[in-house]
LUMGU-408010 format. One line per 8 residues: number of its first residue (from 1); their letters; for each residue x, y, z of C-alpha. Coordinates in Angstrom, 1 decimal, always signed. Example, Ala and Ser with C-alpha at 12.3 -4.5 7.8 and 13.67 -1.06 7.14 Angstrom:
<nodes>
1 = AS = +12.3,-4.5,+7.8 ~ +13.7,-1.1,+7.1 $
</nodes>
This chain:
<nodes>
1 = XXXXXXXX = -95.4,-57.6,+173.2 ~ -96.7,-57.2,+169.9 ~ -95.9,-53.5,+170.0 ~ -92.4,-54.4,+170.9 ~ -91.7,-56.5,+168.1 ~ -93.5,-54.1,+165.5 ~ -91.0,-51.4,+166.9 ~ -88.1,-53.6,+166.5 $
9 = XXXXXXXX = -89.1,-54.5,+163.0 ~ -89.4,-50.8,+162.0 ~ -85.7,-50.1,+163.2 ~ -84.3,-52.9,+161.0 ~ -86.2,-51.9,+158.0 ~ -84.9,-48.4,+158.4 ~ -81.4,-49.8,+158.8 ~ -81.8,-52.1,+155.5 $
17 = XXXXXXXX = -83.3,-48.9,+153.7 ~ -80.3,-46.9,+155.0 ~ -77.9,-49.3,+153.4 ~ -79.6,-49.7,+150.2 ~ -79.7,-46.0,+149.6 ~ -78.1,-45.6,+146.1 ~ -74.9,-43.2,+145.9 ~ -74.5,-43.4,+149.6 $
25 = XXXXXXXX = -70.8,-43.3,+150.4 ~ -68.9,-43.3,+153.8 ~ -66.7,-40.6,+154.0 ~ -63.4,-41.4,+155.9 ~ -61.5,-38.6,+157.8 ~ -58.8,-36.9,+155.6 ~ -55.9,-38.5,+157.3 ~ -53.6,-37.5,+154.6 $
33 = XXXXXXXX = -53.9,-33.8,+155.4 ~ -52.4,-34.1,+158.6 ~ -49.7,-36.8,+157.6 ~ -46.1,-35.5,+156.9 ~ -45.4,-38.5,+154.6 ~ -45.5,-37.8,+150.7 ~ -48.4,-38.9,+149.0 ~ -48.3,-42.0,+147.2 $
41 = XXXXXXXX = -50.5,-42.7,+144.0 ~ -52.5,-45.6,+144.5 ~ -52.8,-48.5,+141.8 ~ -56.3,-48.4,+140.2 ~ -58.5,-50.9,+141.9 ~ -59.8,-53.7,+140.1 ~ -63.3,-53.9,+139.2 ~ -64.1,-56.4,+141.8 $
49 = XXXXXXXX = -67.5,-56.4,+143.9 ~ -67.8,-58.8,+146.5 ~ -71.3,-60.4,+147.3 ~ -73.8,-59.0,+149.5 ~ -72.9,-59.8,+153.1 ~ -69.5,-61.5,+152.4 ~ -67.1,-61.2,+155.3 ~ -64.1,-62.1,+152.9 $
57 = XXXXXXXX = -61.3,-59.7,+152.2 ~ -60.3,-58.4,+149.0 ~ -58.0,-60.6,+147.0 ~ -55.7,-59.0,+144.3 ~ -55.3,-60.7,+141.0 ~ -52.3,-63.3,+141.1 ~ -49.1,-61.4,+140.6 ~ -45.7,-62.8,+139.7 $
65 = XXXXXXXX = -44.7,-63.9,+143.3 ~ -47.9,-65.0,+144.4 ~ -48.7,-68.9,+144.9 ~ -50.6,-70.3,+142.3 ~ -53.9,-71.7,+143.0 ~ -52.9,-75.2,+142.3 ~ -50.3,-75.0,+145.1 ~ -52.8,-73.7,+147.7 $
73 = XXXXXXXX = -55.3,-76.7,+146.6 ~ -52.6,-79.1,+147.0 ~ -53.1,-81.2,+149.9 ~ -50.1,-82.5,+152.1 ~ -49.5,-86.3,+151.2 ~ -49.8,-88.7,+154.0 ~ -47.0,-91.1,+155.0 ~ -48.4,-93.8,+153.0 $
81 = XXXXXXXX = -48.4,-91.6,+149.8 ~ -44.9,-90.4,+150.3 ~ -43.8,-93.8,+150.6 ~ -45.5,-95.1,+147.5 ~ -44.2,-91.9,+145.6 ~ -40.6,-92.7,+146.7 ~ -40.8,-96.2,+145.7 ~ -42.0,-95.3,+142.2 $
89 = XXXXXXXX = -39.1,-92.9,+141.8 ~ -36.8,-95.4,+143.0 ~ -38.1,-98.0,+140.7 ~ -38.0,-95.7,+137.9 ~ -34.2,-94.8,+138.7 ~ -33.5,-98.5,+139.0 ~ -35.0,-99.0,+135.4 ~ -33.3,-96.1,+133.9 $
97 = XXXXXXXX = -30.0,-97.5,+135.3 ~ -30.7,-100.9,+134.1 ~ -31.1,-99.7,+130.8 ~ -28.1,-97.4,+131.0 ~ -25.9,-100.6,+132.0 ~ -27.1,-102.7,+129.4 ~ -26.7,-100.1,+126.9 ~ -23.0,-99.7,+128.2 $
105 = XXXXXXXX = -22.5,-103.3,+128.3 ~ -23.3,-103.5,+124.5 ~ -21.2,-100.8,+123.6 ~ -18.1,-102.2,+125.7 ~ -18.6,-105.4,+124.0 ~ -18.7,-103.7,+120.5 ~ -15.8,-101.5,+121.5 ~ -13.5,-104.8,+122.1 $
113 = XXXXXXXX = -14.4,-105.8,+118.7 ~ -13.7,-102.5,+116.9 ~ -10.5,-101.7,+118.5 ~ -8.4,-104.9,+117.4 ~ -5.6,-104.2,+115.4 ~ -6.3,-107.3,+113.0 ~ -9.6,-106.6,+112.1 ~ -10.9,-106.0,+108.5 $
121 = XXXXXXXX = -11.7,-102.3,+107.8 ~ -15.3,-103.2,+106.5 ~ -16.2,-105.2,+109.9 ~ -14.7,-102.4,+112.0 ~ -17.0,-99.8,+110.1 ~ -20.0,-102.2,+110.7 ~ -19.2,-102.2,+114.4 ~ -18.5,-98.4,+114.4 $
129 = XXXXXXXX = -22.1,-97.9,+112.8 ~ -23.9,-100.0,+115.1 ~ -22.4,-98.5,+118.2 ~ -23.4,-94.9,+116.8 ~ -26.7,-96.2,+116.0 ~ -27.2,-97.3,+119.8 ~ -25.9,-93.9,+121.0 ~ -27.7,-91.8,+118.8 $
137 = XXXXXXXX = -29.9,-89.2,+120.8 ~ -28.1,-90.3,+124.0 ~ -24.7,-89.3,+123.4 ~ -24.7,-86.0,+125.7 ~ -26.1,-88.3,+128.5 ~ -23.7,-91.2,+128.1 ~ -20.5,-89.3,+127.3 ~ -19.7,-88.5,+131.0 $
145 = XXXXXXXX = -18.8,-92.4,+131.8 ~ -15.4,-93.7,+131.4 ~ -16.5,-96.6,+129.4 ~ -19.1,-94.8,+126.9 ~ -16.5,-91.9,+126.5 ~ -13.8,-94.4,+125.4 ~ -16.4,-96.1,+122.9 ~ -17.2,-92.8,+121.4 $
153 = XXXXXXXX = -13.6,-91.8,+121.0 ~ -12.9,-94.9,+119.1 ~ -15.9,-94.5,+116.8 ~ -15.1,-90.8,+116.1 ~ -11.6,-92.0,+115.0 ~ -12.8,-94.9,+112.6 ~ -16.1,-93.5,+111.4 ~ -17.0,-91.9,+108.3 $
161 = XXXXXXXX = -17.2,-88.1,+107.7 ~ -20.8,-88.0,+107.6 ~ -21.2,-89.9,+110.9 ~ -18.5,-87.7,+112.6 ~ -20.5,-84.6,+111.5 ~ -23.6,-86.2,+112.9 ~ -21.8,-86.7,+116.4 ~ -20.4,-83.2,+116.2 $
169 = XXXXXXXX = -23.8,-81.8,+115.8 ~ -25.5,-83.6,+118.6 ~ -22.7,-82.5,+120.9 ~ -22.3,-79.0,+119.9 ~ -24.9,-77.5,+122.2 ~ -23.2,-79.1,+125.2 ~ -19.6,-78.5,+124.3 ~ -19.2,-76.0,+127.2 $
177 = XXXXXXXX = -20.6,-78.5,+129.7 ~ -18.5,-81.2,+128.5 ~ -15.4,-79.3,+128.5 ~ -15.3,-79.4,+132.5 ~ -16.1,-83.2,+132.6 ~ -13.3,-85.5,+133.5 ~ -14.0,-88.2,+131.0 ~ -15.9,-86.1,+128.1 $
185 = XXXXXXXX = -12.9,-83.7,+127.8 ~ -11.0,-86.6,+126.0 ~ -13.9,-86.9,+123.4 ~ -14.0,-83.0,+123.0 ~ -10.3,-83.0,+122.2 ~ -10.7,-85.7,+119.8 ~ -13.7,-83.8,+117.9 ~ -11.6,-80.8,+117.7 $
193 = XXXXXXXX = -8.6,-83.0,+116.2 ~ -11.0,-84.2,+113.4 ~ -13.2,-81.0,+113.2 ~ -13.3,-79.2,+109.7 ~ -12.2,-75.4,+109.7 ~ -15.9,-74.5,+109.8 ~ -16.6,-76.7,+113.0 ~ -13.4,-75.3,+114.6 $
201 = XXXXXXXX = -14.4,-71.7,+114.0 ~ -17.9,-72.4,+115.6 ~ -16.6,-74.1,+118.5 ~ -14.2,-71.2,+119.2 ~ -17.0,-68.7,+118.5 ~ -19.0,-70.6,+121.2 ~ -16.2,-70.2,+123.6 ~ -16.6,-66.2,+123.6 $
209 = XXXXXXXX = -17.3,-65.0,+127.0 ~ -16.2,-68.3,+128.8 ~ -12.3,-68.0,+128.3 ~ -11.5,-66.9,+131.6 ~ -13.7,-69.2,+133.3 ~ -12.3,-72.0,+131.4 ~ -9.0,-71.1,+132.2 ~ -9.7,-71.3,+136.0 $
217 = XXXXXXXX = -10.9,-75.0,+135.6 ~ -8.4,-77.7,+135.8 ~ -10.3,-79.6,+133.1 ~ -11.6,-76.9,+131.1 ~ -8.3,-75.3,+130.7 ~ -7.0,-78.4,+128.8 ~ -10.0,-78.2,+126.3 ~ -9.1,-74.4,+125.8 $
225 = XXXXXXXX = -5.4,-75.0,+125.4 ~ -6.3,-77.6,+122.7 ~ -8.5,-75.4,+120.7 ~ -5.8,-72.7,+120.9 ~ -3.3,-75.1,+119.5 ~ -5.5,-75.9,+116.8 ~ -6.5,-72.2,+116.1 ~ -4.8,-70.1,+113.4 $
233 = XXXXXXXX = -3.4,-66.7,+114.2 ~ -6.7,-64.8,+113.9 ~ -8.6,-67.3,+116.2 ~ -5.7,-67.4,+118.8 ~ -6.0,-63.7,+119.0 ~ -9.7,-63.6,+119.4 ~ -9.1,-66.0,+122.6 ~ -6.6,-63.9,+124.0 $
241 = XXXXXXXX = -8.1,-60.5,+123.5 ~ -11.0,-61.6,+125.5 ~ -8.5,-61.9,+128.5 ~ -7.3,-58.2,+128.3 ~ -10.4,-56.1,+129.0 ~ -14.1,-56.4,+130.0 ~ -15.1,-54.5,+126.7 ~ -13.5,-57.0,+124.6 $
249 = XXXXXXXX = -15.2,-59.8,+126.5 ~ -18.6,-58.1,+126.0 ~ -18.3,-56.9,+122.5 ~ -17.2,-59.7,+120.1 ~ -17.1,-56.9,+117.3 ~ -13.9,-55.3,+118.9 ~ -11.8,-58.3,+118.7 ~ -11.2,-58.8,+115.0 $
257 = XXXXXXXX = -7.7,-56.8,+114.8 ~ -4.5,-56.8,+113.3 ~ -2.8,-55.8,+116.3 ~ -1.3,-58.9,+118.2 ~ +0.6,-57.0,+120.9 ~ -1.2,-55.5,+123.9 ~ +0.8,-52.2,+123.9 ~ -0.6,-51.7,+120.5 $
265 = XXXXXXXX = -4.1,-52.9,+121.3 ~ -4.7,-50.3,+124.1 ~ -4.0,-47.1,+122.0 ~ -5.9,-48.4,+119.2 ~ -9.2,-49.1,+121.0 ~ -8.5,-46.1,+123.5 ~ -8.6,-48.5,+126.4 ~ -7.3,-47.4,+129.7 $
273 = XXXXXXXX = -4.1,-49.0,+130.8 ~ -4.9,-48.9,+134.4 ~ -8.4,-50.7,+133.7 ~ -6.7,-53.4,+131.6 ~ -4.1,-54.1,+134.1 ~ -6.7,-54.6,+136.8 ~ -8.9,-56.8,+134.8 ~ -5.7,-59.1,+133.8 $
281 = XXXXXXXX = -4.9,-59.2,+137.3 ~ -8.4,-60.6,+138.2 ~ -8.1,-63.1,+135.8 ~ -4.4,-64.3,+136.5 ~ -4.6,-64.4,+140.4 ~ -6.8,-67.2,+140.5 ~ -5.0,-69.1,+137.8 ~ -1.7,-68.8,+139.6 $
289 = XXXXXXXX = -3.4,-69.7,+142.9 ~ -4.8,-72.9,+141.6 ~ -1.3,-73.6,+140.0 ~ -2.8,-74.0,+136.4 ~ +0.3,-72.7,+134.7 ~ +1.1,-75.5,+132.1 ~ -0.6,-74.3,+129.2 ~ +1.0,-71.9,+126.6 $
297 = XXXXXXXX = -2.1,-69.6,+126.3 ~ -1.4,-68.8,+130.0 ~ +2.3,-68.2,+129.2 ~ +1.3,-65.9,+126.5 ~ -1.1,-63.7,+128.8 ~ +1.6,-63.5,+131.4 ~ +4.1,-62.0,+128.7 ~ +1.6,-59.4,+127.7 $
305 = XXXXXXXX = +0.9,-58.6,+131.6 ~ +4.6,-57.9,+132.0 ~ +4.7,-55.8,+129.1 ~ +2.2,-53.2,+130.8 ~ +2.4,-54.1,+134.6 ~ +3.7,-51.5,+136.9 ~ +6.6,-52.4,+139.2 ~ +4.5,-53.7,+142.2 $
313 = XXXXXXXX = +2.3,-56.0,+140.1 ~ +5.3,-57.4,+138.1 ~ +7.0,-58.0,+141.4 ~ +4.0,-59.9,+142.7 ~ +3.7,-62.4,+139.8 ~ +7.4,-62.9,+139.9 ~ +7.1,-63.9,+143.7 ~ +4.2,-66.2,+142.9 $
321 = XXXXXXXX = +6.0,-67.9,+140.1 ~ +9.3,-68.6,+141.8 ~ +10.0,-72.0,+142.9 ~ +8.6,-75.4,+141.6 ~ +5.9,-73.6,+139.7 ~ +8.1,-72.1,+137.2 ~ +9.7,-75.6,+136.3 ~ +6.3,-76.5,+134.9 $
329 = XXXXXXXX = +6.3,-73.4,+132.4 ~ +9.6,-73.7,+130.7 ~ +8.5,-76.3,+128.0 ~ +7.0,-73.6,+126.0 ~ +8.5,-70.7,+124.0 ~ +6.7,-68.0,+126.0 ~ +7.0,-70.0,+129.4 ~ +10.9,-70.1,+129.0 $
337 = XXXXXXXX = +11.0,-66.3,+128.6 ~ +8.8,-65.9,+131.7 ~ +11.3,-68.0,+133.5 ~ +14.2,-65.9,+132.1 ~ +12.4,-62.7,+133.1 ~ +12.0,-64.1,+136.7 ~ +15.6,-65.0,+136.8 ~ +16.8,-61.6,+135.6 $
345 = XXXXXXXX = +14.5,-59.4,+137.8 ~ +14.1,-61.6,+140.9 ~ +15.8,-60.8,+143.9 ~ +18.9,-63.2,+145.1 ~ +16.3,-65.2,+147.5 ~ +13.9,-65.9,+144.3 ~ +16.7,-66.8,+142.3 ~ +17.8,-69.4,+144.9 $
353 = XXXXXXXX = +14.3,-70.6,+144.8 ~ +14.1,-71.0,+141.3 ~ +17.3,-73.1,+141.2 ~ +16.2,-75.1,+144.1 ~ +12.8,-75.7,+142.3 ~ +14.8,-77.4,+139.4 ~ +16.1,-80.4,+141.8 ~ +15.7,-83.7,+140.1 $
361 = XXXXXXXX = +14.7,-82.2,+136.7 ~ +18.3,-80.8,+135.5 ~ +18.6,-83.6,+133.1 ~ +15.3,-83.2,+131.6 ~ +15.5,-79.2,+131.2 ~ +19.1,-79.5,+129.9 ~ +17.7,-81.6,+126.8 ~ +14.6,-79.6,+126.3 $
369 = XXXXXXXX = +14.7,-76.9,+123.5 ~ +13.2,-74.2,+125.5 ~ +14.1,-75.2,+129.2 ~ +17.9,-75.3,+128.3 ~ +17.8,-71.5,+127.7 ~ +16.7,-70.9,+131.2 ~ +19.8,-72.7,+132.3 ~ +21.7,-70.9,+129.7 $
377 = XXXXXXXX = +20.2,-67.7,+131.4 ~ +21.0,-68.7,+135.0 ~ +25.0,-69.4,+133.9 ~ +25.0,-65.8,+132.7 ~ +23.2,-63.9,+135.3 ~ +23.3,-65.4,+138.9 ~ +26.3,-64.6,+140.8 ~ +25.9,-67.4,+143.3 $
385 = XXXXXXXX = +28.2,-69.7,+141.5 ~ +28.3,-72.2,+144.5 ~ +25.0,-72.8,+144.6 ~ +24.8,-73.3,+140.5 ~ +27.6,-75.7,+140.8 ~ +26.0,-77.6,+143.8 ~ +22.6,-77.8,+142.1 ~ +23.3,-77.8,+138.4 $
393 = XXXXXXXX = +26.8,-78.5,+137.5 ~ +26.8,-81.7,+139.4 ~ +23.9,-83.1,+137.8 ~ +25.3,-82.1,+134.3 ~ +28.6,-83.9,+134.9 ~ +26.6,-87.3,+135.3 ~ +25.3,-86.9,+131.8 ~ +28.2,-84.9,+130.1 $
401 = XXXXXXXX = +28.9,-87.2,+127.2 ~ +25.0,-87.1,+126.4 ~ +25.2,-83.3,+126.4 ~ +28.1,-83.2,+124.3 ~ +26.5,-85.3,+121.5 ~ +22.9,-83.8,+121.9 ~ +21.7,-81.0,+119.7 ~ +20.2,-79.2,+122.5 $
409 = XXXXXXXX = +22.2,-80.1,+125.6 ~ +25.5,-78.9,+124.1 ~ +24.2,-75.3,+124.1 ~ +24.9,-75.2,+127.8 ~ +28.5,-76.2,+127.6 ~ +29.0,-73.8,+124.5 ~ +27.5,-70.9,+126.6 ~ +30.3,-71.5,+129.1 $
417 = XXXXXXXX = +33.1,-72.3,+126.5 ~ +32.1,-69.2,+124.1 ~ +29.1,-67.3,+125.7 ~ +26.1,-65.7,+123.6 ~ +28.0,-67.0,+120.3 ~ +25.8,-66.5,+117.1 ~ +27.2,-69.8,+115.5 ~ +25.4,-71.9,+118.4 $
425 = XXXXXXXX = +22.4,-69.9,+119.5 ~ +19.8,-68.6,+117.2 ~ +18.7,-65.1,+116.7 ~ +15.4,-66.0,+118.5 ~ +17.5,-67.4,+121.4 ~ +19.7,-64.3,+121.6 ~ +16.8,-62.1,+121.6 ~ +15.2,-64.1,+124.3 $
433 = XXXXXXXX = +18.0,-63.8,+126.5 ~ +17.9,-59.9,+126.1 ~ +14.3,-59.4,+127.0 ~ +13.3,-57.4,+130.1 ~ +10.4,-56.2,+131.9 ~ +10.0,-52.2,+131.3 ~ +8.8,-51.3,+134.7 ~ +11.8,-53.4,+136.2 $
441 = XXXXXXXX = +14.6,-52.3,+134.2 ~ +17.6,-50.9,+135.8 ~ +17.2,-47.7,+133.9 ~ +14.5,-44.9,+134.7 ~ +11.2,-45.0,+133.0 ~ +12.0,-42.1,+130.7 ~ +15.2,-43.6,+129.5 ~ +13.8,-47.2,+129.3 $
449 = XXXXXXXX = +10.9,-46.0,+127.2 ~ +12.9,-44.1,+124.7 ~ +15.4,-47.2,+124.3 ~ +12.5,-49.7,+124.4 ~ +11.1,-48.0,+121.2 ~ +14.2,-48.5,+119.3 ~ +15.0,-52.1,+120.1 ~ +12.0,-54.0,+119.7 $
457 = XXXXXXXX = +12.3,-57.5,+118.6 ~ +10.3,-58.3,+115.7 ~ +11.9,-61.4,+114.2 ~ +10.5,-64.0,+116.6 ~ +9.2,-67.0,+114.9 ~ +5.8,-68.7,+114.7 ~ +2.5,-67.5,+113.7 ~ +2.5,-64.4,+116.0 $
465 = XXXXXXXX = +3.9,-61.7,+113.7 ~ +5.1,-59.6,+116.4 ~ +6.5,-60.2,+119.9 ~ +5.0,-58.6,+122.9 ~ +7.8,-58.0,+124.9 ~ +10.6,-55.3,+124.7 ~ +14.4,-55.5,+124.6 ~ +16.7,-53.0,+126.3 $
473 = XXXXXXXX = +20.3,-53.6,+125.4 ~ +22.9,-52.9,+127.8 ~ +25.0,-49.7,+127.2 ~ +28.5,-50.2,+125.4 ~ +27.5,-53.2,+123.6 ~ +28.3,-51.7,+120.4 ~ +32.1,-51.2,+121.3 ~ +32.5,-55.0,+122.0 $
481 = XXXXXXXX = +35.6,-56.5,+120.4 ~ +33.5,-59.8,+119.2 ~ +30.5,-59.5,+117.1 ~ +29.3,-62.8,+118.1 ~ +28.9,-61.6,+121.8 ~ +25.8,-59.9,+123.1 ~ +25.5,-58.4,+126.5 ~ +22.7,-59.4,+128.8 $
489 = XXXXXXXX = +20.6,-56.4,+130.2 ~ +20.1,-57.7,+133.7 ~ +23.4,-59.3,+135.1 ~ +24.7,-59.9,+138.4 ~ +27.4,-57.8,+139.9 ~ +30.3,-60.3,+139.2 ~ +32.7,-59.8,+136.3 ~ +31.4,-62.3,+133.6 $
497 = XXXXXXXX = +34.8,-63.8,+133.1 ~ +35.2,-64.7,+136.7 ~ +31.6,-66.1,+136.9 ~ +32.5,-68.3,+133.8 ~ +35.7,-69.6,+135.3 ~ +34.2,-70.4,+138.5 ~ +31.4,-72.3,+136.8 ~ +33.6,-74.2,+134.1 $
505 = XXXXXXXX = +37.1,-74.5,+135.7 ~ +36.8,-74.1,+139.4 ~ +33.9,-76.6,+139.4 ~ +35.9,-79.3,+137.6 ~ +33.5,-79.3,+134.7 ~ +36.3,-78.3,+132.2 ~ +38.5,-81.0,+133.3 ~ +35.7,-83.7,+133.0 $
513 = XXXXXXXX = +34.9,-82.3,+129.4 ~ +38.5,-82.5,+128.3 ~ +38.7,-85.9,+129.3 ~ +35.6,-87.0,+127.5 ~ +37.1,-85.2,+124.4 ~ +40.2,-87.3,+124.8 ~ +38.7,-90.6,+125.1 ~ +35.9,-90.1,+122.4 $
521 = XXXXXXXX = +37.9,-87.7,+120.0 ~ +37.1,-89.8,+116.8 ~ +33.4,-90.0,+117.7 ~ +33.1,-86.2,+118.5 ~ +34.8,-85.1,+115.5 ~ +32.6,-87.2,+113.1 ~ +29.7,-85.8,+115.1 ~ +27.7,-83.1,+113.5 $
529 = XXXXXXXX = +27.0,-81.8,+117.1 ~ +30.0,-82.8,+119.1 ~ +32.8,-81.5,+116.6 ~ +31.8,-77.8,+117.7 ~ +32.4,-78.8,+121.6 ~ +35.7,-80.5,+120.8 ~ +36.6,-77.4,+118.7 ~ +35.9,-75.0,+121.5 $
537 = XXXXXXXX = +37.6,-77.1,+124.0 ~ +40.7,-77.5,+121.8 ~ +41.1,-73.8,+121.2 ~ +41.0,-73.3,+124.9 ~ +37.5,-71.4,+124.9 ~ +36.6,-67.9,+124.0 ~ +39.1,-65.3,+126.0 ~ +41.3,-68.5,+126.8 $
545 = XXXXXXXX = +39.3,-69.5,+129.4 ~ +40.9,-72.9,+129.9 ~ +44.3,-71.4,+129.7 ~ +46.8,-71.6,+131.7 ~ +45.3,-73.8,+134.2 ~ +44.4,-76.8,+131.8 ~ +47.5,-76.4,+129.3 ~ +48.7,-80.0,+129.9 $
553 = XXXXXXXX = +45.1,-81.5,+129.4 ~ +44.8,-79.4,+126.3 ~ +48.1,-80.7,+124.6 ~ +47.1,-84.2,+125.6 ~ +43.8,-83.6,+123.8 ~ +45.9,-82.2,+120.6 ~ +47.9,-85.4,+120.7 ~ +44.9,-87.7,+120.8 $
561 = XXXXXXXX = +43.6,-85.8,+117.4 ~ +47.0,-86.1,+115.7 ~ +47.2,-89.9,+116.7 ~ +43.9,-90.4,+115.2 ~ +44.8,-88.7,+112.1 ~ +48.2,-90.5,+112.1 ~ +46.8,-93.9,+111.8 ~ +46.5,-95.4,+108.4 $
569 = XXXXXXXX = +42.7,-95.8,+107.3 ~ +43.2,-99.5,+106.9 ~ +43.5,-100.1,+110.6 ~ +40.0,-98.9,+111.5 ~ +36.6,-99.7,+109.9 ~ +35.3,-96.3,+110.5 ~ +35.9,-93.5,+108.0 ~ +39.3,-91.6,+108.4 $
577 = XXXXXXXX = +38.9,-88.3,+110.4 ~ +40.8,-86.7,+107.4 ~ +38.4,-88.1,+104.9 ~ +35.0,-87.6,+107.0 ~ +33.3,-84.5,+106.0 ~ +32.6,-83.3,+109.6 ~ +35.9,-84.0,+111.0 ~ +38.1,-82.7,+108.2 $
585 = XXXXXXXX = +36.3,-79.3,+108.4 ~ +36.7,-79.3,+112.3 ~ +40.4,-79.9,+112.2 ~ +40.9,-77.4,+109.3 ~ +39.3,-74.8,+111.5 ~ +41.7,-76.0,+114.4 ~ +44.9,-75.3,+112.3 ~ +43.7,-72.0,+111.2 $
593 = XXXXXXXX = +42.7,-70.7,+114.7 ~ +44.8,-72.7,+117.1 ~ +48.6,-72.3,+116.1 ~ +49.6,-74.7,+119.1 ~ +47.3,-77.6,+117.6 ~ +48.7,-76.8,+114.1 ~ +52.4,-77.4,+115.2 ~ +51.3,-80.6,+117.0 $
601 = XXXXXXXX = +49.2,-82.1,+114.2 ~ +51.8,-81.5,+111.5 ~ +54.5,-83.0,+113.5 ~ +52.7,-86.2,+114.4 ~ +50.3,-86.6,+111.3 ~ +51.1,-84.9,+108.3 ~ +55.1,-84.6,+108.2 ~ +56.1,-86.8,+105.4 $
609 = XXXXXXXX = +52.6,-87.8,+104.3 ~ +51.0,-84.7,+102.7 ~ +51.3,-85.9,+99.3 ~ +49.2,-88.8,+100.5 ~ +46.4,-86.3,+101.7 ~ +46.3,-84.0,+99.0 ~ +43.0,-85.0,+97.7 ~ +39.4,-85.3,+98.3 $
617 = XXXXXXXX = +38.4,-83.6,+101.9 ~ +41.7,-84.0,+103.7 ~ +43.1,-81.4,+100.8 ~ +41.2,-78.7,+102.7 ~ +43.5,-79.6,+105.9 ~ +46.6,-79.6,+103.9 ~ +45.9,-76.0,+102.5 ~ +44.9,-74.7,+106.0 $
625 = XXXXXXXX = +48.6,-74.6,+106.9 ~ +49.5,-72.4,+104.2 ~ +46.4,-70.1,+104.8 ~ +47.1,-69.8,+108.5 ~ +47.6,-66.5,+109.9 ~ +50.6,-67.5,+112.1 ~ +53.9,-67.1,+110.2 ~ +55.7,-70.1,+112.2 $
633 = XXXXXXXX = +52.8,-72.5,+110.9 ~ +53.1,-71.3,+107.4 ~ +57.0,-71.6,+107.6 ~ +56.7,-75.4,+108.9 ~ +54.7,-76.7,+106.0 ~ +55.8,-74.5,+103.3 ~ +58.8,-76.3,+102.3 ~ +56.9,-79.9,+101.9 $
641 = XXXXXXXX = +53.9,-78.4,+100.2 ~ +55.6,-76.0,+97.8 ~ +56.3,-78.9,+95.4 ~ +52.7,-79.8,+95.4 ~ +51.4,-76.3,+94.7 ~ +54.0,-76.1,+91.7 ~ +52.6,-79.5,+90.4 ~ +49.1,-78.4,+90.6 $
649 = XXXXXXXX = +48.2,-81.3,+93.1 ~ +47.2,-78.5,+95.6 ~ +45.3,-75.5,+94.6 ~ +45.1,-72.5,+97.1 ~ +41.9,-69.9,+96.9 ~ +43.0,-67.1,+94.6 ~ +43.3,-64.4,+97.5 ~ +45.8,-66.6,+99.2 $
657 = XXXXXX = +47.7,-67.3,+96.2 ~ +48.2,-63.8,+95.5 ~ +49.1,-63.1,+98.8 ~ +51.9,-65.7,+98.7 ~ +53.4,-64.6,+95.6 ~ +53.5,-60.9,+96.6 $
</nodes>
């Protein structure tokens, strides 16, 4: 038994000695030699030596994605501990909410005091300073509340410039977040209204890289539009160029350029037109899908998009815009141009949708500076006169007298009476009527490109020095008989005179217009705007559009004007039509341009009374009979007026006097 134990002890000693042999290594079989996989260089092993007899595996040092030791040492909380922790969190939130409501209540009470109208300026300043002191350091947190936001808006309105600058500095890092908040957006707009040039430049600079995302946000787009309205021309261009290309969005240094039109920017920077078009499509499509089309910055981007868009891209955008969506855009200059382009280049079905979308808005559109031009374009382009009569003319007849006396509304009537006349439409309006999309123009691309270059419009007003769109003028325009008329590029197949006749005469609009002129002849003649409408109606319109259908009505109008002039100035409290500045000039023009009116007016108003009206404003009317191009009119008045000329009471212009002597 002892020998057996001794033998076992010797074997264990040999084993222990074998383990402690220095430099002894166990060579593993060379598996890599037989493996077909490529060799991978192993990372150097860390200098880690486990304790003798340790069975724990080797642990690598803590790497980036390894769990920290503190997480492993954490023990799962019991149910009791979880309840206690949740209770503590709830109490902390409750205290914070209580402090917030207390502060909000204090601010509301101060707000009620500071916004009173009859409060002294010193007392208001005291309340404003107290409210700002309470909000100091907490403004970004509380400005999202509908009450605190209103309090802060009032404080910004009435506080000193130093206090306003302090609020701006505190909010500056949070402007992008606050711009998308439903209540904070009003404060951001107020801060922009009162910001200095330096602060505004800093705010616009902070928008770099976020313009497209803000445009897609219902609330954020309002702030972006407000910044766009407050910016100067260079800053506006900085915001716009970011929407054109990814390169311009990433590299801010490329933005500072003098070129304002996209067609000029692309060759200047060496951009690819297809890449720019794809980027703009990605920007525009979500905006149109969400229906965020009220802002002028979006209208400007769409105008630029049409200037480079191919046929399919332009057609897709027109299809998306047709309908009620377009009505929300026509209150701006660029928005009305987009609407006119949609009317011109849209199909008959799309034009019908556009007109149908204007239902219940015709009166408002007719009085709008830019919206009225869309109706003018519809009158000049759309061939479906029955639909126009039903949807537009019927609505206009209800407010006909308002339109006649309105500076903007009268343009619709004057367009039908005397289309595209430079006396009634500004050069900018006439240019807008002649805009077209190059890829959708009626001519071929090669012809259009050569004509577009020669007919660019650079006289548009505003801070933008050049317009972004191109004008293609219809052939044969240079041979028109009247210099006041400009033919539209894209029109319907119907004859323009026939279209005007159906809209003006056949619809009954002209008859109602003449009735209003007869009833309110004195008011219209003395009006600065109504005088032009009554003049066009009394002459029968351009090309005699009202004759011979309404000759009897026109003769009644002539007699009504003559009756007004025949009445004594003592019979009415109003200034006599022959002594009034506006009415005397209008009657003089009628005498010169309408022989029928001149004969009626002489017989009913001036015959035997010419000496009475030979001085003042009325003398111009008397002289007009001798200056008339119609020989019968001159002979009619010459016998009575010649003694006045000889006596020096009436003085004719030198050119006319020499003509009469000869």
